[in-house]
C-alpha positions as CSV (number, residue, x, y, z in Angstrom):
1,M,0.0,0.0,0.0
2,A,2.9,2.4,0.8
3,S,4.4,1.9,-2.6
4,A,1.1,2.4,-4.3
5,F,0.5,5.6,-2.3
6,N,3.9,6.9,-3.2
7,L,3.3,6.1,-6.9
8,L,0.0,7.8,-7.0
9,T,1.3,10.9,-5.2
10,A,4.5,11.2,-7.1
11,G,5.0,14.3,-9.3
12,G,2.7,16.5,-7.2
13,A,3.3,20.1,-6.4
14,K,6.1,20.9,-4.0
15,F,6.6,23.9,-1.8
16,D,9.8,25.8,-2.5
17,K,10.9,27.1,0.9
18,N,13.8,29.1,-0.5
19,R,11.6,31.0,-2.9
20,F,8.8,31.7,-0.4
21,Q,11.0,31.9,2.7
22,R,9.5,35.3,3.9
23,D,6.0,33.9,3.6
24,F,6.9,30.7,5.4
25,E,8.4,32.7,8.3
26,L,5.4,35.0,8.3
27,F,2.7,32.3,8.6
28,G,4.5,29.3,10.0
29,G,7.8,30.3,11.5
30,K,11.1,28.4,11.1
31,K,11.2,24.7,11.9
32,D,13.8,23.0,14.0
33,R,15.3,20.2,11.9
34,K,16.7,18.5,15.0
35,G,13.3,18.5,16.7
36,K,11.7,16.2,14.1
37,G,9.5,18.9,12.5
38,K,8.5,20.6,15.7
39,A,8.5,24.3,16.0
40,S,11.6,25.9,17.4
41,T,11.2,27.2,21.0
42,K,13.7,30.0,20.5
43,P,12.1,33.4,20.7
44,T,12.0,35.2,17.4
45,N,12.4,38.9,17.0
46,L,8.9,39.8,15.8
47,H,9.9,43.4,15.0
48,N,12.6,42.3,12.6
49,A,10.3,39.6,11.0
50,T,7.9,40.4,8.3
51,T,4.6,41.7,9.7
52,L,1.2,40.5,8.6
53,P,-0.7,43.1,6.6
54,H,-3.7,44.5,8.5
55,S,-6.1,43.4,5.8
56,L,-5.0,39.8,6.4
57,D,-5.1,39.9,10.2
58,F,-8.7,38.6,10.4
59,F,-8.5,37.5,14.0
60,G,-6.4,40.4,15.4
61,D,-3.9,38.1,17.1
62,H,-0.8,38.8,15.0
63,P,1.7,41.3,16.4
64,A,1.4,44.7,14.9
65,A,4.2,46.6,13.2
66,P,6.4,48.7,15.4
67,S,5.1,52.2,15.9
68,K,6.7,55.0,13.9
69,P,6.5,58.7,14.4
70,V,3.7,59.1,11.8
71,Q,1.5,62.2,11.9
72,V,-2.0,61.3,12.9
73,E,-5.1,63.6,12.7
74,V,-5.9,64.9,16.1
75,E,-9.7,64.6,15.5
76,S,-11.1,61.2,16.5
77,D,-14.7,60.5,16.1
78,S,-17.1,58.3,17.9
79,D,-18.5,55.1,16.5
80,S,-22.2,54.9,15.8
81,D,-22.8,51.2,16.3
82,A,-23.4,49.1,19.4
83,S,-20.3,47.1,18.9
84,S,-18.1,50.1,19.5
85,S,-18.3,49.4,23.3
86,S,-16.5,46.2,22.8
87,S,-13.9,47.4,20.3
88,S,-10.3,47.4,21.4
89,S,-9.0,49.2,18.4
90,S,-7.5,52.6,18.8
91,V,-8.2,53.6,15.2
92,H,-11.0,56.1,14.7
93,I,-12.3,56.5,11.3
94,A,-13.7,60.0,10.7
95,P,-17.0,60.2,8.7
96,P,-17.1,62.0,5.4
97,T,-17.6,65.8,5.8
98,Q,-21.2,66.6,4.9
99,K,-23.2,69.7,4.9
100,I,-25.8,70.0,7.7
101,T,-28.8,72.2,7.2
102,L,-31.1,73.4,10.0
103,T,-34.5,75.0,9.3
104,G,-37.3,76.0,11.6
105,S,-38.6,78.9,13.7
106,D,-36.1,81.5,14.9
107,P,-33.9,81.4,16.9
108,L,-32.4,78.2,15.7
109,P,-30.6,76.2,18.4
110,K,-26.9,76.3,18.5
111,S,-25.0,73.1,17.6
112,L,-22.8,71.4,20.2
113,D,-19.0,71.3,20.0
114,T,-17.4,68.1,18.9
115,S,-16.0,67.5,22.4
116,L,-17.9,65.2,24.7
117,S,-17.9,67.8,27.5
118,S,-20.2,70.0,25.5
119,L,-23.1,67.6,26.3
120,T,-23.1,68.5,30.0
121,S,-21.8,72.1,29.7
122,L,-25.0,73.7,28.4
123,D,-27.2,75.6,30.8
124,S,-30.2,73.4,29.7
125,A,-28.4,70.2,30.6
126,S,-29.9,68.8,33.8
127,T,-27.1,66.2,34.5
128,P,-25.3,67.0,37.7
129,S,-21.5,67.1,37.8
130,R,-21.1,63.6,39.2
131,G,-23.5,62.1,36.7
132,G,-21.8,64.0,33.8
133,E,-18.4,62.7,34.8
134,T,-19.8,59.1,34.9
135,L,-21.4,59.6,31.5
136,L,-18.2,60.9,29.9
137,K,-16.2,58.1,31.5
138,A,-18.7,55.5,30.0
139,L,-18.3,57.1,26.6
140,K,-14.6,56.9,26.8
141,T,-14.8,53.2,27.8
142,A,-17.1,52.6,24.8
143,N,-14.4,54.0,22.5
144,I,-16.4,57.2,21.9
145,N,-14.0,60.1,21.9
146,S,-15.9,62.9,20.2
147,L,-19.2,63.9,18.7
148,W,-20.0,63.7,15.0
149,G,-21.8,66.3,12.9
150,V,-25.3,64.9,13.2
151,Q,-24.8,64.3,17.0
152,C,-23.7,68.0,17.5
153,A,-26.7,69.4,15.5
154,V,-29.4,67.1,17.0
155,G,-27.9,67.3,20.4
156,G,-28.2,71.1,20.4
157,C,-31.8,70.9,19.4
158,L,-32.9,68.3,21.9
159,L,-31.0,69.8,24.8
160,E,-32.8,73.1,24.2
161,G,-36.2,71.3,24.3
162,R,-37.1,71.6,20.6
163,D,-39.0,68.9,18.7
164,T,-36.8,67.6,15.9
165,I,-37.1,65.9,12.5
166,C,-33.7,64.5,11.4
167,V,-32.9,63.1,8.0
168,A,-29.3,61.7,7.9
169,P,-27.6,59.0,5.8
170,T,-27.1,55.5,7.1
171,G,-24.2,55.0,9.4
172,S,-23.9,58.7,10.3
173,G,-24.5,58.1,14.1
174,K,-28.2,58.9,14.5
175,T,-28.7,56.5,17.4
176,L,-26.2,58.3,19.7
177,S,-27.6,61.6,18.5
178,Y,-30.8,61.0,20.5
179,I,-29.6,58.6,23.2
180,L,-27.0,61.0,24.6
181,P,-29.1,64.2,24.8
182,T,-32.0,62.1,26.3
183,L,-29.8,60.8,29.1
184,V,-28.5,64.3,29.8
185,K,-32.1,65.7,29.9
186,L,-33.2,62.9,32.2
187,G,-30.5,63.8,34.7
188,D,-30.6,61.1,37.3
189,P,-31.8,57.4,37.0
190,S,-35.2,56.6,38.3
191,R,-33.6,54.5,41.1
192,S,-32.3,57.8,42.5
193,L,-35.7,59.5,42.1
194,K,-38.0,56.9,43.8
195,E,-39.8,59.4,46.0
196,T,-40.4,62.0,43.3
197,E,-42.9,62.2,40.5
198,E,-40.1,62.7,38.0
199,G,-38.8,59.2,38.6
200,K,-42.1,57.4,37.9
201,G,-43.6,55.9,34.8
202,V,-41.9,55.6,31.4
203,R,-39.6,58.6,31.3
204,A,-38.4,58.2,27.7
205,L,-39.8,56.0,24.9
206,V,-38.0,54.9,21.8
207,L,-40.3,53.4,19.1
208,V,-38.7,51.2,16.4
209,P,-40.3,49.0,13.6
210,T,-38.5,45.7,14.4
211,H,-37.5,43.7,17.4
212,D,-33.9,43.3,16.1
213,L,-33.4,47.0,16.0
214,A,-34.8,47.4,19.5
215,I,-32.2,44.8,20.8
216,Q,-29.4,46.7,19.1
217,I,-30.5,50.1,20.5
218,H,-30.7,48.5,24.0
219,G,-27.1,47.4,23.6
220,V,-26.1,51.0,22.7
221,V,-27.9,52.3,25.8
222,N,-26.2,49.8,28.1
223,A,-22.8,50.6,26.6
224,V,-23.1,54.4,27.4
225,T,-24.8,54.1,30.8
226,R,-22.2,52.0,32.6
227,G,-21.4,53.3,36.0
228,R,-24.9,54.4,37.0
229,S,-28.0,52.3,37.6
230,W,-30.1,53.4,34.7
231,R,-33.1,51.2,34.0
232,S,-33.7,50.5,30.3
233,L,-36.0,47.8,29.0
234,V,-37.0,46.3,25.7
235,L,-40.8,45.6,25.6
236,T,-41.2,41.9,25.1
237,K,-43.5,39.2,26.3
238,A,-41.1,38.5,29.2
239,T,-40.8,42.2,30.3
240,E,-44.4,43.1,29.7
241,K,-45.5,42.7,33.3
242,A,-42.5,44.7,34.7
243,V,-43.3,47.5,32.2
244,C,-47.0,47.6,33.2
245,D,-46.2,47.6,36.9
246,S,-43.7,50.5,36.4
247,S,-46.3,52.6,34.6
248,P,-49.7,51.2,35.3
249,G,-52.9,52.4,33.6
250,P,-56.3,52.8,35.2
251,S,-57.3,51.0,38.4
252,R,-57.6,47.2,38.4
253,S,-61.3,47.2,38.8
254,K,-61.8,49.4,35.8
255,Q,-59.4,47.2,33.9
256,N,-61.4,44.1,34.7
257,A,-64.6,45.9,33.5
258,D,-63.2,47.2,30.2
259,G,-60.0,45.6,29.1
260,Q,-59.7,42.2,30.8
261,P,-61.4,39.2,29.2
262,E,-64.6,37.9,30.9
263,E,-63.0,34.5,31.6
264,D,-60.4,36.1,33.8
265,V,-63.0,38.1,35.7
266,E,-65.1,34.9,36.3
267,D,-62.0,33.1,37.6
268,D,-61.3,35.9,40.0
269,E,-64.8,35.9,41.3
270,Q,-64.8,32.1,41.7
271,S,-61.5,32.2,43.6
272,E,-63.0,34.9,45.9
273,D,-66.1,32.8,46.6
274,D,-63.9,29.7,47.4
275,E,-61.9,31.6,50.0
276,E,-63.4,32.1,53.4
277,S,-63.8,35.7,54.7
278,T,-61.5,36.5,57.6
279,G,-62.9,40.0,58.3
280,S,-59.5,41.6,58.3
281,V,-58.7,44.9,56.7
282,D,-56.0,43.5,54.5
283,E,-58.5,41.2,52.8
284,F,-60.2,44.1,51.0
285,A,-57.0,45.8,50.0
286,Q,-55.9,46.0,46.4
287,P,-53.4,43.2,45.4
288,K,-49.8,44.3,45.4
289,S,-48.0,44.8,42.1
290,G,-44.6,43.4,41.2
291,N,-43.2,47.0,41.6
292,P,-44.4,48.1,45.1
293,S,-41.9,51.0,45.2
294,G,-43.2,52.5,42.0
295,L,-39.8,52.4,40.3
296,G,-40.0,54.0,36.8
297,I,-38.3,53.1,33.5
298,D,-35.7,55.5,32.2
299,I,-35.7,54.4,28.6
300,L,-38.3,51.9,27.1
301,I,-37.6,50.6,23.7
302,A,-40.6,49.1,22.0
303,T,-42.2,48.1,18.7
304,P,-45.6,49.6,17.9
305,E,-47.8,46.4,17.9
306,R,-47.1,45.3,21.5
307,L,-47.1,48.8,23.0
308,H,-50.3,49.7,21.1
309,H,-52.1,46.7,22.6
310,L,-51.1,47.7,26.1
311,V,-52.2,51.3,25.5
312,E,-55.5,50.3,24.0
313,T,-56.3,47.9,26.9
314,S,-55.3,50.6,29.4
315,R,-52.7,48.4,31.0
316,I,-50.0,51.1,30.6
317,S,-50.0,54.8,31.0
318,L,-47.7,57.1,29.0
319,A,-48.9,60.3,30.7
320,S,-45.5,60.8,32.4
321,T,-43.4,60.3,29.3
322,R,-41.3,63.4,28.6
323,H,-39.3,62.1,25.6
324,I,-40.6,60.1,22.6
325,I,-38.3,59.2,19.7
326,L,-39.4,57.5,16.5
327,D,-36.4,55.8,14.9
328,E,-36.9,54.8,11.2
329,S,-39.9,57.2,11.4
330,D,-40.7,56.9,7.6
331,R,-41.5,53.2,8.2
332,L,-43.4,53.9,11.5
333,L,-45.6,56.6,9.8
334,S,-46.4,54.4,6.8
335,P,-49.9,53.0,6.4
336,D,-48.8,49.7,7.9
337,F,-47.8,51.1,11.3
338,L,-49.6,54.5,11.5
339,P,-52.9,53.1,13.0
340,Q,-50.8,51.7,15.8
341,V,-48.4,54.6,16.2
342,E,-51.1,57.4,16.4
343,P,-52.7,56.1,19.7
344,I,-49.3,55.8,21.2
345,L,-48.5,59.5,20.4
346,K,-51.9,60.6,21.6
347,G,-51.2,58.7,24.9
348,C,-48.1,60.9,25.6
349,T,-50.1,63.7,27.3
350,H,-47.4,65.3,29.4
351,Q,-47.3,69.1,28.8
352,D,-43.5,69.1,28.3
353,V,-43.3,66.0,26.1
354,Q,-40.6,66.3,23.4
355,K,-41.0,64.4,20.1
356,S,-38.3,63.6,17.6
357,F,-38.3,61.7,14.3
358,F,-35.2,60.1,12.7
359,S,-34.6,58.3,9.5
360,A,-32.3,58.0,6.5
361,T,-35.1,58.6,4.1
362,M,-38.1,60.8,4.6
363,P,-40.7,61.1,1.8
364,S,-42.6,64.4,1.7
365,G,-45.9,62.8,2.6
366,V,-44.4,61.2,5.7
367,E,-42.7,64.4,6.7
368,E,-46.1,66.2,6.6
369,I,-47.5,63.6,8.9
370,A,-44.6,64.1,11.3
371,K,-45.1,67.8,11.4
372,K,-48.6,67.4,12.7
373,W,-47.2,66.0,15.9
374,I,-44.4,68.5,16.6
375,K,-44.9,71.8,18.4
376,D,-43.8,75.3,17.3
377,E,-42.8,73.9,13.9
378,G,-39.8,72.2,15.6
379,V,-36.4,72.0,13.9
380,R,-35.6,70.1,10.7
381,V,-32.0,68.7,10.5
382,V,-30.8,67.4,7.1
383,V,-27.4,65.9,6.8
384,G,-26.0,65.9,3.2
385,V,-28.6,65.5,0.5
386,K,-32.1,64.4,1.5
387,D,-33.0,60.8,0.6
388,S,-29.6,60.0,-0.9
389,A,-27.3,57.0,-0.6
390,V,-24.1,57.1,1.5
391,T,-21.2,58.2,-0.6
392,T,-18.7,55.7,0.8
393,V,-20.3,52.7,-0.9
394,D,-19.2,51.6,-4.3
395,Q,-22.5,50.8,-6.1
396,S,-23.0,48.7,-9.2
397,L,-25.8,47.1,-11.2
398,L,-25.4,43.7,-12.8
399,Y,-27.6,42.1,-15.4
400,T,-28.1,38.4,-14.8
401,G,-30.7,37.5,-17.3
402,S,-32.7,34.9,-15.3
403,E,-33.0,33.3,-11.9
404,S,-30.3,30.8,-12.8
405,G,-28.1,33.6,-13.8
406,K,-28.4,35.2,-10.4
407,L,-27.3,32.1,-8.6
408,L,-24.5,31.6,-11.2
409,A,-23.3,35.2,-10.6
410,L,-23.3,34.7,-6.9
411,R,-21.4,31.4,-7.1
412,N,-18.9,33.1,-9.4
413,L,-18.3,35.8,-6.8
414,I,-17.7,33.3,-4.1
415,S,-15.4,31.0,-6.1
416,T,-13.2,33.8,-7.4
417,G,-12.9,35.4,-4.0
418,S,-14.6,38.6,-5.1
419,L,-17.1,38.4,-2.2
420,P,-15.2,39.2,1.0
421,Y,-16.7,38.2,4.2
422,P,-18.8,39.2,6.2
423,S,-21.5,40.0,3.6
424,L,-25.3,40.4,3.5
425,I,-27.6,39.1,0.8
426,F,-31.1,40.7,0.5
427,V,-34.1,38.9,-1.0
428,Q,-37.7,39.9,-1.3
429,S,-39.5,37.2,0.6
430,I,-39.3,34.5,3.3
431,E,-39.7,31.7,0.8
432,R,-36.8,32.9,-1.4
433,A,-34.6,33.5,1.7
434,D,-35.0,29.8,2.7
435,E,-34.4,28.7,-0.9
436,L,-31.2,30.6,-1.3
437,Y,-30.0,29.5,2.2
438,K,-30.4,25.9,1.2
439,N,-28.5,26.4,-2.0
440,L,-25.6,28.3,-0.3
441,I,-25.2,25.9,2.6
442,L,-24.5,23.1,0.1
443,E,-21.5,25.2,-1.1
444,G,-19.9,24.7,2.3
445,I,-20.2,28.3,3.3
446,K,-20.8,29.4,6.9
447,V,-24.2,31.0,6.1
448,D,-27.4,31.6,8.1
449,V,-30.8,33.2,7.4
450,V,-32.8,35.8,9.2
451,H,-36.4,36.7,8.3
452,G,-39.7,37.3,10.0
453,G,-40.7,33.6,9.8
454,R,-38.0,32.6,12.3
455,G,-38.5,33.0,16.1
456,K,-36.9,35.9,17.9
457,S,-34.4,33.7,19.7
458,K,-33.2,32.1,16.5
459,R,-32.9,35.5,14.8
460,D,-31.0,36.9,17.8
461,E,-28.7,33.9,17.8
462,A,-28.0,34.2,14.0
463,I,-27.3,37.9,14.4
464,K,-25.0,37.3,17.4
465,N,-23.0,34.6,15.5
466,F,-22.7,37.0,12.5
467,R,-21.3,39.7,14.7
468,L,-18.8,37.3,16.3
469,G,-17.6,36.0,13.0
470,H,-19.0,32.4,13.4
471,V,-21.3,33.1,10.3
472,W,-19.7,34.7,7.3
473,M,-22.8,35.3,5.1
474,L,-26.3,36.2,6.1
475,V,-29.3,35.8,3.8
476,V,-31.9,38.4,5.0
477,T,-35.2,40.1,4.1
478,E,-36.3,43.6,4.7
479,V,-36.5,42.9,8.4
480,L,-32.7,43.7,8.6
481,A,-32.7,46.5,6.0
482,R,-33.3,49.3,8.5
483,G,-31.1,50.5,11.4
484,M,-29.1,47.4,11.9
485,D,-25.4,48.2,12.4
486,F,-22.8,45.6,11.5
487,R,-19.3,46.9,11.9
488,G,-17.4,44.9,9.3
489,V,-19.9,44.2,6.5
490,K,-17.9,44.8,3.3
491,V,-20.4,43.8,0.6
492,V,-24.2,44.0,0.3
493,I,-25.8,42.0,-2.5
494,N,-29.3,42.8,-3.6
495,Y,-30.1,39.4,-4.9
496,D,-33.7,40.6,-5.6
497,F,-34.3,44.0,-7.0
498,P,-35.5,46.4,-4.3
499,Q,-39.1,47.5,-4.4
500,T,-38.6,51.2,-3.7
501,V,-35.7,53.8,-3.7
502,Q,-36.0,54.0,0.1
503,S,-35.6,50.2,0.4
504,Y,-32.5,50.4,-1.8
505,I,-30.9,53.2,0.3
506,H,-31.5,51.4,3.5
507,R,-30.3,48.0,2.2
508,I,-26.9,49.3,0.9
509,G,-26.6,51.4,4.1
510,R,-25.7,48.2,6.0
511,T,-22.2,48.6,4.6
512,G,-20.0,51.7,4.4
513,R,-20.9,52.5,8.0
514,A,-19.1,55.3,10.0
515,G,-17.1,56.4,7.0
516,R,-15.7,53.0,6.2
517,P,-15.6,51.9,2.5
518,G,-18.2,49.4,1.3
519,K,-19.6,47.8,-1.9
520,A,-23.1,47.1,-3.1
521,I,-24.0,44.9,-6.0
522,T,-27.6,44.8,-7.3
523,Y,-28.8,42.1,-9.7
524,F,-31.6,42.8,-12.2
525,N,-33.4,40.8,-14.8
526,V,-35.8,41.7,-17.7
527,E,-38.8,42.0,-15.3
528,D,-36.9,44.6,-13.3
529,G,-36.4,46.8,-16.4
530,P,-39.3,49.3,-15.8
531,Y,-37.9,50.2,-12.3
532,L,-34.2,50.3,-13.3
533,R,-34.0,54.0,-14.0
534,T,-35.0,55.0,-10.5
535,I,-32.2,53.1,-8.9
536,A,-29.7,54.2,-11.6
537,N,-30.5,57.8,-10.7
538,V,-29.5,57.1,-7.1
539,L,-26.2,55.7,-8.3
540,R,-25.5,58.7,-10.4
541,S,-26.3,61.1,-7.5
542,S,-23.8,59.2,-5.4
543,G,-21.0,59.6,-7.9
544,C,-21.0,56.0,-9.2
545,P,-20.7,55.3,-12.9
546,V,-23.9,54.4,-14.7
547,P,-24.4,53.3,-18.3
548,D,-26.2,55.9,-20.4
549,Y,-28.9,53.4,-21.6
550,M,-30.1,53.0,-18.0
551,L,-30.7,56.7,-17.6
552,D,-32.5,56.9,-21.0
553,M,-35.0,54.2,-20.2
554,R,-38.7,55.1,-19.7
555,K,-39.8,56.1,-16.3
556,P,-42.1,53.7,-14.4
557,T,-45.7,54.9,-14.3
558,K,-47.5,55.8,-11.1
559,D,-49.5,52.6,-11.2
560,Q,-46.3,50.5,-11.7
561,K,-44.7,52.2,-8.6
562,R,-47.9,51.7,-6.6
563,N,-48.2,48.0,-7.5
564,L,-44.5,47.4,-6.8
565,A,-44.8,49.1,-3.4
566,K,-47.7,46.8,-2.5
567,A,-46.2,43.5,-3.6
568,P,-42.9,42.5,-5.1
569,I,-42.5,41.1,-8.6
570,K,-43.5,37.5,-9.0
571,R,-40.3,35.4,-9.6
572,K,-39.5,31.8,-10.3
573,A,-37.8,29.7,-7.6
574,V,-34.2,30.5,-6.7
575,G,-31.9,29.0,-9.3
576,G,-34.7,28.7,-11.8
577,G,-34.1,24.9,-12.1
578,G,-36.5,22.0,-12.5
579,R,-40.0,21.6,-11.1
580,D,-40.5,22.0,-7.4
581,V,-43.1,19.2,-6.9
582,A,-43.7,20.0,-3.2
583,R,-44.3,23.6,-4.0
584,E,-46.7,22.7,-6.8
585,D,-48.6,20.3,-4.6
586,G,-49.0,23.0,-1.9
587,R,-50.3,25.5,-4.5
588,K,-52.8,23.0,-5.8
589,R,-54.0,22.1,-2.3
590,K,-54.5,25.8,-1.6
591,Q,-56.5,26.3,-4.8
592,M,-58.7,23.3,-3.9
593,V,-59.5,24.7,-0.5
594,E,-60.3,28.2,-1.9
595,A,-62.6,26.6,-4.6
596,S,-64.4,24.6,-1.9
597,K,-65.0,27.7,0.2
598,K,-66.5,29.5,-2.9
599,R,-68.8,26.6,-3.6
600,K,-70.1,26.6,0.0
601,V,-70.8,30.3,-0.2
602,K,-72.8,29.8,-3.4
603,L,-74.8,27.0,-1.7
604,D,-75.6,29.2,1.3
605,E,-76.8,32.0,-1.0
């Protein structure tokens, strides 16, 4: 067997150590011939050896090159994402310089200075000296060394008590622009204000469209509030009781009469009848809540659906809320969420409540709705050009011809090494996300999928693994297109053509964050042709090259835009291969059930 093995392996490629000596020392180190192939235990001079380039140091465990007296810019800017708190890098990438425009009633508020101390130095800041020092120390610990442009402009508006509408590109630091001023305005945590009215109820409310974004914002809050016992919660099924106990609605008796189901009332009455009366005073007292001290919530982060249910059933009161922030407000004020958001805004009845709206895109119709809720016209902050893509992303459009061409183009990127990890792939539906995930996992790639059809725990686990580098590629739907901040995403692929310009801007905004370079590739087929010109105009406004034929194409009609916004284009299965028998059987079964229902309706008539 040994001779056969030697015969079969003879003539193979050999490694020339003399030719590649520097590379061999770089990755493997010198071997001790006397030690039978074992690595030498002699310490090597790492400073004299060839150092690994920073672009190849994926795990950050290779010794860096010796420091040289190189001139470095004095200005160092904060990072906008939640992972900045855990970053150990001392390199601070400054965002691109952009024009910031403020409009509103005079006098306009003055923007803050880029130094962190400007947050607590204003006369309107209510943070005491000790609290201000703790906040600044937490920011330094989170690797946040200065304020960015949007944070200076918005911070000045919020600290002066003005309602604000902010339109800023993706990755420009919008989250910190409202979190930091809100903490400064709150002053002390609710745990320090137990005996006062100011420390009761929900003091500040952040409304977001998705649970994943709420978890991310909660991580940012925790990162910048270390050192003080601030109480911030994400409204979930697990925390629902704690939130209601911290800011209860009407009395329990009224709640049973109006909001509580009849079955619960009957159960309570039955339990009371079963118990024998003792005649004591405590017997007729109201049942104690899980929050007997009346401890409030400093910052509550919630999605509209769950919070709207609590408000409508009078289980929670927002009468003491002094700050309400709508992140991704263009989505929250869309027809899908507006019926749920309006009762929440009406429930914030405090006379000094401050409202602010943030998004990377703000259509004129949505902005008019937002203006109805702000007082004294507020202040409008626009960073750069309104509704434009981030300029640090290299954007391109690629014609693939068919569904099989899309998968072939993606496989070609992977096989040639043109798709650096980590990367995001956007598709238009849950079914297509699962289909593409099954195709890619057969390629041996560390890939996962995130969409609305998966449970929250599985989505959170997939996102965590993606952040830690255990997953290299993430197939996602629109659920991750807004607000999610992944530090190292280098490429975004729009596998399915986006339905709107706003969707395209938010999708490619997952890369090129905080001034870093990124790349976005958008696939399109023949059926995407009518909508190609609108996306091509976005590329041109961002300075990316666009073929002339795309700009000369006919504009989509209003009906086409309206239909595309309602439902995506119908496409074949991912890969465009043979028949999907299981899918066809499911479709036939569904058609049979619908036909049976129609026949029953006719018979009843």
